[in-house]
C-alpha positions as a LaTeX table, in Angstrom:
\begin{tabular}{lrrr}
\hline
Residue & $x$ (\AA) & $y$ (\AA) & $z$ (\AA) \\
\hline
Ile1 & 33.87 & 80.68 & 74.28 \\
Lys2 & 35.40 & 78.88 & 77.39 \\
Thr3 & 33.63 & 76.99 & 80.17 \\
Leu4 & 32.92 & 78.75 & 83.59 \\
Met5 & 33.74 & 81.98 & 85.21 \\
Cys6 & 33.34 & 83.03 & 88.82 \\
Leu7 & 34.62 & 86.45 & 89.96 \\
Asn8 & 35.19 & 87.22 & 93.71 \\
Ala9 & 36.62 & 90.29 & 95.41 \\
Asn10 & 35.74 & 90.72 & 99.02 \\
Thr11 & 36.23 & 88.00 & 101.66 \\
Ser12 & 32.56 & 87.28 & 102.71 \\
Trp13 & 32.26 & 83.97 & 104.42 \\
His14 & 30.46 & 82.17 & 101.62 \\
Arg15 & 33.18 & 83.19 & 99.11 \\
Ile16 & 35.76 & 81.78 & 101.48 \\
Tyr17 & 33.79 & 78.64 & 101.99 \\
Leu18 & 33.49 & 78.22 & 98.13 \\
Phe19 & 37.29 & 78.82 & 97.69 \\
Ser20 & 38.02 & 76.15 & 100.20 \\
Leu21 & 35.83 & 73.64 & 98.18 \\
Leu22 & 37.33 & 74.56 & 94.90 \\
Ala23 & 40.96 & 74.96 & 95.66 \\
Asn24 & 41.84 & 71.38 & 95.25 \\
Lys25 & 39.66 & 70.52 & 92.23 \\
Pro26 & 41.83 & 69.45 & 89.26 \\
Trp27 & 39.80 & 71.75 & 86.85 \\
Val28 & 39.93 & 74.90 & 88.87 \\
Asn29 & 42.97 & 76.34 & 86.93 \\
Asp30 & 40.98 & 75.62 & 83.71 \\
Val31 & 38.03 & 77.78 & 84.60 \\
Gly32 & 37.90 & 81.59 & 84.87 \\
Tyr33 & 37.98 & 81.66 & 88.76 \\
Ser34 & 39.25 & 84.57 & 90.75 \\
Phe35 & 39.56 & 85.56 & 94.28 \\
His36 & 41.16 & 88.77 & 95.21 \\
Ala37 & 40.47 & 88.08 & 98.83 \\
Arg38 & 40.04 & 91.70 & 99.61 \\
Thr39 & 39.60 & 92.30 & 103.32 \\
Gly40 & 37.60 & 95.47 & 102.76 \\
His41 & 37.47 & 97.78 & 105.72 \\
Ser42 & 41.10 & 97.13 & 106.84 \\
Pro43 & 43.66 & 96.93 & 103.80 \\
Lys44 & 46.25 & 95.78 & 106.34 \\
Leu45 & 44.18 & 92.80 & 107.50 \\
Ser46 & 45.48 & 89.55 & 106.17 \\
Phe47 & 43.37 & 86.69 & 104.81 \\
Glu48 & 44.47 & 84.52 & 107.71 \\
Ser49 & 43.46 & 87.24 & 110.30 \\
Arg50 & 40.10 & 87.76 & 108.53 \\
Leu51 & 39.42 & 84.05 & 109.06 \\
Asp52 & 39.30 & 84.82 & 112.86 \\
Glu53 & 36.86 & 87.76 & 112.70 \\
Phe54 & 33.21 & 87.17 & 113.83 \\
Gly55 & 31.92 & 87.90 & 110.44 \\
Ile56 & 33.60 & 84.56 & 109.45 \\
Thr57 & 33.48 & 82.63 & 112.66 \\
Gln58 & 29.83 & 82.94 & 113.13 \\
Tyr59 & 29.35 & 80.87 & 109.84 \\
Met60 & 32.41 & 78.75 & 109.54 \\
Thr61 & 33.66 & 76.11 & 111.93 \\
Gln62 & 37.15 & 75.90 & 113.04 \\
Ser63 & 37.96 & 72.98 & 110.85 \\
Glu64 & 36.36 & 74.71 & 107.80 \\
Arg65 & 38.57 & 77.92 & 108.55 \\
Ala66 & 41.52 & 75.66 & 108.97 \\
Leu67 & 40.98 & 74.15 & 105.48 \\
Ala68 & 40.54 & 77.63 & 103.94 \\
Arg69 & 43.75 & 78.71 & 105.72 \\
Ser70 & 45.69 & 75.75 & 104.31 \\
Tyr71 & 45.02 & 77.17 & 100.91 \\
Ala72 & 45.88 & 80.82 & 101.80 \\
His73 & 49.19 & 80.72 & 99.86 \\
Leu74 & 47.20 & 80.50 & 96.63 \\
Leu75 & 45.80 & 83.93 & 97.15 \\
Pro76 & 45.05 & 86.35 & 95.48 \\
Ile77 & 43.90 & 84.54 & 92.40 \\
Thr78 & 43.31 & 86.90 & 89.55 \\
Leu79 & 42.48 & 87.12 & 85.89 \\
Pro80 & 43.67 & 89.59 & 83.29 \\
Glu81 & 41.48 & 92.59 & 83.36 \\
Asp82 & 39.54 & 91.32 & 86.37 \\
Ser83 & 40.13 & 94.51 & 88.30 \\
Ile84 & 38.97 & 95.53 & 91.82 \\
Thr85 & 39.86 & 99.00 & 91.22 \\
Asp86 & 38.74 & 99.79 & 87.69 \\
Lys87 & 35.06 & 98.53 & 87.34 \\
Arg88 & 35.13 & 99.15 & 83.66 \\
Lys89 & 37.60 & 96.13 & 83.19 \\
Ser90 & 34.93 & 93.75 & 84.81 \\
Ser91 & 32.09 & 95.26 & 82.97 \\
Val92 & 29.77 & 93.08 & 80.79 \\
His93 & 31.67 & 94.37 & 77.73 \\
Ser94 & 35.03 & 93.08 & 78.98 \\
Trp95 & 36.63 & 90.00 & 77.47 \\
Ile96 & 35.82 & 87.98 & 80.65 \\
Tyr97 & 31.99 & 88.20 & 80.35 \\
Gln98 & 32.35 & 87.71 & 76.50 \\
Ser99 & 34.35 & 84.53 & 76.78 \\
Tyr100 & 32.59 & 82.18 & 79.26 \\
Ala101 & 29.47 & 80.11 & 78.76 \\
Ile102 & 28.49 & 79.59 & 82.29 \\
Asn103 & 28.69 & 82.28 & 85.04 \\
Leu104 & 28.70 & 81.00 & 88.84 \\
Val105 & 27.51 & 84.15 & 90.54 \\
Thr106 & 28.51 & 84.66 & 94.13 \\
Glu107 & 26.08 & 87.13 & 95.49 \\
Thr108 & 26.98 & 89.80 & 97.96 \\
Ser109 & 24.94 & 88.13 & 100.78 \\
Leu110 & 23.15 & 84.98 & 101.39 \\
Ser111 & 20.95 & 86.15 & 104.16 \\
Glu112 & 19.35 & 89.44 & 102.99 \\
Gly113 & 16.55 & 87.88 & 101.08 \\
Val114 & 16.20 & 87.56 & 97.34 \\
Ile115 & 18.05 & 90.57 & 95.76 \\
Leu116 & 18.64 & 91.18 & 91.95 \\
Thr117 & 22.01 & 92.86 & 91.86 \\
Glu118 & 24.43 & 93.77 & 88.95 \\
Lys119 & 26.13 & 90.55 & 89.53 \\
Ile120 & 23.22 & 88.48 & 88.42 \\
Ser121 & 22.25 & 91.05 & 85.81 \\
Lys122 & 25.45 & 90.75 & 83.99 \\
Thr123 & 24.86 & 86.97 & 83.27 \\
Phe124 & 21.77 & 87.82 & 81.14 \\
Thr125 & 23.25 & 90.72 & 79.34 \\
Ala126 & 26.36 & 88.69 & 78.39 \\
Tyr127 & 24.31 & 85.68 & 77.08 \\
Gln128 & 25.44 & 83.33 & 79.97 \\
Ile129 & 23.98 & 80.43 & 81.65 \\
Pro130 & 23.69 & 81.37 & 85.25 \\
Ile131 & 24.30 & 79.40 & 88.36 \\
Leu132 & 23.67 & 81.29 & 91.64 \\
Ile133 & 25.20 & 81.17 & 94.97 \\
Ala134 & 22.61 & 83.50 & 96.30 \\
Pro135 & 19.84 & 83.57 & 99.02 \\
Pro136 & 17.41 & 80.64 & 99.03 \\
Gly137 & 14.73 & 80.68 & 96.24 \\
Ser138 & 16.83 & 83.22 & 94.05 \\
Ser139 & 16.85 & 81.03 & 90.97 \\
Gln140 & 12.98 & 80.33 & 91.41 \\
Phe141 & 12.30 & 84.20 & 91.98 \\
Leu142 & 14.15 & 84.93 & 88.61 \\
Glu143 & 12.27 & 82.08 & 86.88 \\
Asp144 & 9.00 & 83.40 & 88.22 \\
Leu145 & 9.72 & 86.88 & 86.78 \\
Gly146 & 10.05 & 85.30 & 83.41 \\
Leu147 & 13.75 & 84.56 & 82.85 \\
Asp148 & 15.06 & 81.35 & 81.55 \\
Met149 & 17.08 & 79.78 & 84.30 \\
Phe150 & 18.01 & 76.56 & 82.32 \\
Asp151 & 16.68 & 73.94 & 84.78 \\
Asp152 & 16.92 & 71.42 & 82.10 \\
Tyr153 & 20.64 & 71.89 & 82.15 \\
Ile154 & 21.41 & 73.20 & 85.63 \\
Pro155 & 19.67 & 71.18 & 88.31 \\
Trp156 & 19.19 & 74.21 & 90.59 \\
Lys157 & 15.73 & 73.03 & 91.69 \\
Thr158 & 17.56 & 70.39 & 93.87 \\
Trp159 & 19.26 & 73.07 & 95.79 \\
Asp160 & 17.49 & 76.44 & 95.41 \\
His161 & 14.94 & 75.91 & 98.07 \\
Leu162 & 17.53 & 74.69 & 100.85 \\
Thr163 & 17.88 & 77.05 & 103.72 \\
Asp164 & 21.27 & 75.49 & 104.67 \\
His165 & 23.71 & 77.74 & 102.64 \\
Lys166 & 26.66 & 75.40 & 103.08 \\
Leu167 & 24.66 & 72.53 & 101.67 \\
Arg168 & 23.56 & 74.55 & 98.71 \\
Ile169 & 27.14 & 75.52 & 97.98 \\
Lys170 & 28.28 & 71.93 & 98.36 \\
Met171 & 25.66 & 70.73 & 95.97 \\
Ile172 & 26.58 & 73.28 & 93.42 \\
Val173 & 30.30 & 72.30 & 93.60 \\
Glu174 & 29.36 & 68.62 & 93.36 \\
Phe175 & 27.52 & 69.42 & 90.19 \\
Leu176 & 30.29 & 71.47 & 88.77 \\
Asp177 & 32.78 & 68.75 & 89.68 \\
Ser178 & 30.56 & 66.26 & 87.77 \\
Leu179 & 30.26 & 68.73 & 84.81 \\
Leu180 & 33.95 & 69.82 & 84.51 \\
Ser181 & 35.62 & 66.53 & 85.36 \\
Ser182 & 34.41 & 64.92 & 82.22 \\
Pro183 & 37.29 & 64.63 & 79.58 \\
Thr184 & 34.90 & 66.34 & 76.99 \\
Ala185 & 33.65 & 68.94 & 79.41 \\
Glu186 & 34.77 & 71.89 & 77.29 \\
Gln187 & 33.20 & 70.67 & 74.13 \\
Asp188 & 30.06 & 69.54 & 75.99 \\
Ile189 & 29.54 & 72.92 & 77.61 \\
Leu190 & 30.31 & 74.90 & 74.40 \\
Leu191 & 27.83 & 72.69 & 72.62 \\
Ala192 & 25.17 & 73.30 & 75.12 \\
His193 & 25.79 & 77.12 & 75.05 \\
Ser194 & 25.49 & 76.95 & 71.24 \\
Asn195 & 22.13 & 74.87 & 71.46 \\
Phe196 & 20.81 & 77.47 & 73.94 \\
Lys197 & 21.61 & 80.41 & 71.75 \\
Ser198 & 17.97 & 81.51 & 70.98 \\
Arg199 & 17.15 & 81.16 & 74.69 \\
Leu200 & 20.10 & 83.34 & 75.82 \\
Ile201 & 19.08 & 85.91 & 73.31 \\
Lys202 & 15.51 & 85.78 & 74.53 \\
Asn203 & 16.76 & 86.19 & 77.91 \\
Lys204 & 18.71 & 89.39 & 77.15 \\
Asp205 & 15.91 & 90.90 & 75.08 \\
Tyr206 & 13.36 & 90.19 & 77.83 \\
Phe207 & 15.75 & 91.56 & 80.51 \\
His208 & 16.00 & 94.88 & 78.64 \\
Ser209 & 12.29 & 94.97 & 77.90 \\
Thr210 & 9.67 & 97.31 & 79.03 \\
Glu211 & 7.57 & 94.40 & 80.08 \\
Phe212 & 10.21 & 93.16 & 82.47 \\
Gln213 & 11.01 & 96.78 & 83.75 \\
Asn214 & 7.31 & 97.27 & 84.55 \\
Leu215 & 7.26 & 93.92 & 86.34 \\
Leu216 & 10.13 & 95.04 & 88.64 \\
Leu217 & 8.71 & 98.58 & 89.22 \\
Thr218 & 5.04 & 97.64 & 90.03 \\
Pro219 & 5.64 & 96.79 & 93.65 \\
Ile220 & 7.58 & 99.98 & 94.12 \\
Lys221 & 5.03 & 102.01 & 92.55 \\
Ser222 & 2.24 & 100.40 & 94.65 \\
Cys223 & 4.25 & 101.47 & 97.77 \\
Thr224 & 4.43 & 105.04 & 96.79 \\
Ile225 & 0.73 & 105.54 & 96.12 \\
\hline
\end{tabular}
């Protein structure tokens, strides 16, 4: 088991912003971080050109985009079997999900409300400790549903409620920096993961339970009556 993973494909603004904050961290090459920097609708669009599109400029300032552009030569950053074409290779059964204790999840969007997608779901089914870059209130939402979000280890309650997306991301990176800059970071994280074994198992069992399924489906069923 290794420390932290964070898989990124498309160049949404918050993934670019995260990349710009992580690129100069001394520990970034020691974690399972990837950023394919896929430009989506236009395969010929470069990462640098993407930075000038409205989908990015409406969220990131010129100086923030300049910082990201200064690291463009590092892209794409890939991991073995972290495939953007073969989803089976990035499934929860792949070595990637089986090898990391913590999963830093970058959700599809930060502004579409609280959404439970396969990105978050994989953390629970792979026995991982989740850290979410997601809409405000996401971690609290999942805890309210009965899932263990490990607030005694991940201080998400200090940032989860903040509506300033950049501030939330900065605070998460600051926490990761303090966690991973320690000379004993790897052994400390693996020890924490080992100590949380029963809670991680309970999370997975609950996630697959009829109780959890009914909890999710109840609002949908009530709308169809």
